N, C-alpha and C positions, 0 to 999 in steps of 0.2 A: 418352515416359515422364513428361515434365513434366505432361501431362494427368492421368496416374494420381496423381501427387503432389498436384495441386490437388484432385482428387476425394476422396482420402483425408483431406486436411485439411478440406475442406468438410463431409464426412460426420461426421468426428470432432467438428468444432466445432458442427455442428447437434445432435449427441447431447448435447453439453455444455449447450447452450441449452435443450434439451427434457428436462433432468434430471428434473424433477418429473413430467412426462407419462410418461416411459419408466420412472420409478421405478428408475433406475440412478444411483449416485453418480457425480458428474462426474469424479472422479479416474480411473475405469475407462476411459472413452473417451479421456481425455487421455493416459494411459499407453499405451493401445493405439495411438492415433494416432502418438505419438512413436516407438514401436518399429517400426510398419509403415513409416513414412516413411524411417527410417534403413535398414531392411531392404531397401526398394526401391532406395535409393541404392547400397547395397553390392552387391546382386545384379545390378543393371543396370550396375554400374561407371560410374555417372554422375560427371562431373567436378565436384569441389567446390572452393570458393575461400574465402579469408580476405580480408576487407575491409582494404586498406591505407589507413589514414586519411591518412598523410602524402602518398602519391602519388595518392590518390583513385582507386584502381583495384582490381581483383580479382586477388589473388595465388593461383596454383594451389596446391593442397594435397592431402593424402591423407586418405581418409575416417577412418582411425584417429586421425590427428593433429588434424583439425578437430573430431571428436567429443570428443576429450579436451580440446581447447581450450574448447569450449562447455560441457562438463561442469564444467571448472574455474571458468569465469565464473558458471555457474549455482550451483555449490557455494558460491562467495563470498557470493552473495545469500542462499542458504538458510541457511548457517551464521550469517550476520549476523542473519537473522530468527529463527533458533532461539535465539540468545543473547538477543535483545530479548524474545522471547515467554517465555523461561524467567524472566527478571528480572521481567516482569509477573506471571507465575504465583507467583513467590516473594512479591512484594508482596501478591498476593491471598491467599496462604496465611496471611499474618499479618493479613488483613483490612485492609490498608493503605488500600484504596480507600474504606473506610468514612469516611475523612477527607474525601474529595471528596463522598461521599454526604451527609456532615454539612452541607455547604454548601447542600444542596437543602432549602429551607424552604417554598417555595411549592407550592401544589397546582394553580395555574393552568396549563393546557396551553400557552397562548401564551408565558407566562414561561418554562416548562420548555423549550419549543422553542428560545428564544433562549439559555437557559443551556447546553443540551446542544450547540448549534451553536458557541457561543463556546468551550466546553471542548474540543470536537473540533478546532476551529481551532488552539487553543493547544497542546493535548497532542500533536497529530499532528506539529507542528514539533519537538517534543522527543523523543517516543518513536516516531516514524514513524506514518504514517496507518493501517497495518495494526494495530499494537498499540494505538493510540489507539481504534480502532474496537472492538477486543476489550474494552478496559477499559470504554468507555462503554455498550456494549450489555450487558455484565455488570451494570453499575449500573442500566441501564434496566430490565432484567428484575426487579430488586429494588424498583424504584420504581413501575412501571406494570404493572397486572395484566392489562388488556385487550389481547389480542394484536393486534387490528386497529389499535389506537392505537399500539402498539409498532412495527408495521411502518412507519407513517408517520414516526415518530421515527427509526427505523433508517435509512430512506431519506435523511432530511435530514442525519443524522450522516455518511453516506457522502459527500455533497456537501461538507459543511463540512470533513471530515477530509482529503479530497483537495485542497481549496483550501489548507488549512493546511500540508500537506506540500510544496506546490509551492515555497514560498519559503525552505525550510530545506534545507541540504545533507544532513541525515539524515532529512528528513521523508518522502521518497519514493525508491523504488529508482532512478528515472530521474534525479532531481536528484543522487543519490549517484554515479551513473555519470558524469554531466557533471562533477561535482566531482573524482572520481578521475582522469578523463581530462584534467584541467587546462583545461577549457573555461570554467568559472566559478570564481570565488573565493567563499568563504562571505559575506564582507562585501558584495560587489557584488550577489550573488544576492538577499540580503535587501533591499538598497536598491532594486532595480529591480522585484522581483516581489511585495513585501509588499503594496503598495496594490492592485494588480490582484487579488491573492488575496483580500483583504478584500472587494472588490466582488463577486467570484465567490461568496463565502459569504453576504454580506448581501442581495443582490438576491433569490435564491430563497427565503431565509428570510423576508424581508419579504413576499413574495407568498404563501408557504405559511401564514404567520401569520393570513391572512384566511380560510383554509379552515375548513370545518365540523369537520374532524378535530382542529383545534387550538382549538376553542371550549370553554368550560366548564372544569371541574375534574376531576382524576383521583381515583380512589378511594384512600383512605388505606390503605397496606399496613403491617401491624404488623411490627416488627422481630423476627426470630427470634434465638434465643440464638447460633446460628452466625454471624450477621451483625454481632454487636456488635464494636466496635473493640477490638483487643487492646492490651496495654500497649506493644507495640513497633510497632504499626501505622503511626503517623505517622513514626516513625524510618525504617522500611523503605520507606515511600513516598518520602520525600525522598532517602534514600540511593539507591534504585533509579533515580529520575528523574535525580538528579545523576550517577550512573554512566553513564547513556545519553548525557547531554549532554556528558560527558567525552570521548566517542569522537571527535568532530571535532578536538578539541585534540590528542588522541593521534596522530591521522592527520597533522595539521599538523606536529607535532614530529618524528615518526619517519618519515613518508612511507610507512608501511606501510598495507596495505589496511584498511578500516574493521572488517572482521570480527575482526582481531587485537585491536584496541582493545575491541571488544564482548566478546570472550572474557576479557580482563583485567577488564573491568567486571563480568562475570558471576562471575568468581572472587572478587572483592571482596565483592559482594553475597551470594554463597553462603557466604562465610566468616562474615559477620555473622549470616546466617540460622542457621547451625549453632550459633554461640555463643549466640544468643538462645534457640534451641529447647532447648539443654541447660541453660539457667539454671533457677534454682529457681522462676521465675515461668512455669510451664507455661501454654500457651495451648491453645485448642480448635481443631482443624483443621476443614476444611469438612464433615467427616462427623460432627462433634460429639464425636469421640474425643480425649481429652487426648493431647498430644504425648508426655507421659511414658510413656503406655501404647502408643505407636505404635512399630513396628520400623523405620519408614522415616524418613529424614532429610527436611527441607523441600525439599532439592534434588531428591531422588529423587521425592518426591510431585509437585513442580512439573513435572518432566520428563514424568511420566505424564499430566499434564493438557494437554500441548502438543497443538495442533490438527494432528496428523500428516496427516490426509487433505488439509488445505490445502497442507501442505508437499509432499506427493506430487503434488498437482494442479499446483503451481508447477513441479515437476521435469518433469512431462509436457508441460505447455503451453509452457514456455520452450525445452525441447529440440526440441519439434515445430516451433516457429517458427524455431528455430536451423537446422533442416534446410532451410527455405525460404531463409533467409539464406545458408547455405553453398552453395546452388545458384546464388546470385547473383540470385534473383528479387526480393528486397526492394531490393537495390542498384539493379538496372535500373529497377524501378518508381519509386524515388526520383529517379533521373536523368531518366527520361522525364517525370515530374511536374514537375521543375524546368525542363526544356526547354519543356514545353507551357505552363507558367504562370510567366512571368518574375517575377511579384510574389511575393517570398519570404514576405511576411506571410501571404498566402493559402495558400501551400504549407505553412507551419508550422501554420496553423489546420486544414488538411486532415489533417496528421499527428496533430494533437490529436484530431480526430474519429475518425481511423482507430485511435487507441489504445483507443477504446471497443470496437472489433471485434477487432483484432489486438493482442496484448499490446504495451504501450508500450515495453518493454525493448528488443526488437530494432529497433523503429522508431527509437528514440533512437540505438541503436548504428549503424544505417544512416545516420542524419543526421550523426553524428560524422564519417563518411567522405565525406559528401556535400557538406558546406559547408566552405570553406577559411578562414573567418573565425578570427581569433585569440582569445585568452583574453579573457573578459568583454565580447565584442562583444554588442550588444543582441539579436542573433539567437539566441544561446545562452540568454539569459534568457527570450526568448519561447518557445523550445523547451521549456525547463524548465516554464514556466507551462502551455503547451498540453498537453504530455504528462502533466503531473501532474493537471490538472483535467479533461481531455477524457475520461478513463476513467469519469468519473461518469455519463456518458450511458447506459451499460449496466451492469447489475448485475455482469456478469463482466468489465467493462472495467478493473477496478482491484483491487489487493490488498484494499483496504477493502471493496469490494463483494463479493468472493468470500468473505471471512471472515464478513461480515454475512449473506450468503446461507446459509452453513452454520449459523450460530448461531441465526438466527430462521426458517430454512426459507422464505426469501423467494422467491416465484415469479418467474421471469424476466419473464413477460408482465405481471404485476402492476406490477413496477418500470417496465417499458417504458411502461405506460399512465399511471401516477401520477407518477413521479419524473423520467423522461427529459427531458420538456420543460422542467421547472424547472432541471435541470442544464444544459441547452442554453442557456437564457436567461442563467444565471449565467456560463457559459463565454464567451458572446459579449460580455456586459457587461464582464467582466474583461479580455478581449482588446482591446476598444475602449478601455478606460482605459489599458492598457499602451501601445498605439500612440499615444494622445494625449500621455501623459506623456513617452514616448521622443522624439516629434517636438518637443515643447516644449523638452526638455533639449538636443536637437541644434541647435535654432535659437537657443538663448540664447548 
């Protein structure tokens, strides 16, 4: 039966990678794959397990219990992302990102490349790599008219956003997992992963800046009435970003899961959004209709703009890989890998490369039960870096890549041909710098 499980996963994953060739939205094979995997497990009465991180072993469980467990873990991530994405949409409703667009004065493609890369690196650490990618590609679509040029920029934004997310506890789902599991602290994570993440972003950007795609100037795009900054745009931008940054502090103080803090932040931002939308200074929404004439609140409008196909895709792919984890496949794979390759650095780098193929969330979950090291051991910082940045090597290897794929209709094989090798060079350069810095600190 394990062979059937592997075949279903392989076929489903292949359908996801061939989305544009098959002309079938990736969420369809993801959801179908998830449902079929769990159906086979249930019908065949296959034994399922939960990874016991403390004892580093598999604890027998029941299919209903383990499925509910994984659904809960997945829901934590999805609710967190829904909150963050809604805050981003509320900011966009008030045209708050026009404030960031206002910083873009140059028309040079090379300068724009560095500007977008730096913005992606910084924003992803604040509002996570997924929402940072949504924000910057939204701005990108308003700044650059040529689609082929936008594809190149979008590819580099993915690399920079994943690099930026790796050094922040709220920057990437995997770093958040390690943070919640008390494997890393926020301060130590920043201290040890910040420099390697910069290297991971700078090296590919430096190489790409020499490409023909980033030579010359872009065409000037006229600002439309709906894109002009509203009276409350800047206020909502800073309020929204501040609310998201507040989440780690809330978690530290209350020890509650991050999604609880994100819901509180969303409530605060939504309150101000309602107040501003009801003020006498009416604004124009994205459709050009005055808010005074609209029957929907900013919150309702923002929720309707959420990228629900991406959320459903995450649900499908995370629960599909959770099925493999529940059967003990990922755990045994990790153990065998660790036994075959005694060098933990190489194992972690393989996990990083693997996160481009298999979602990095279950890989990090498996690694939590695989390694016995204590909190803030350099190994956990290296895992945070590798899992966070390794996904850049494939378009579907990270949340940032998946959402960019949907927003710009990026072809899987175009990314594989144009961006993958740049992401690999950046990943290796950052990994090398991490090892050098770590060894230097240990030897001092």
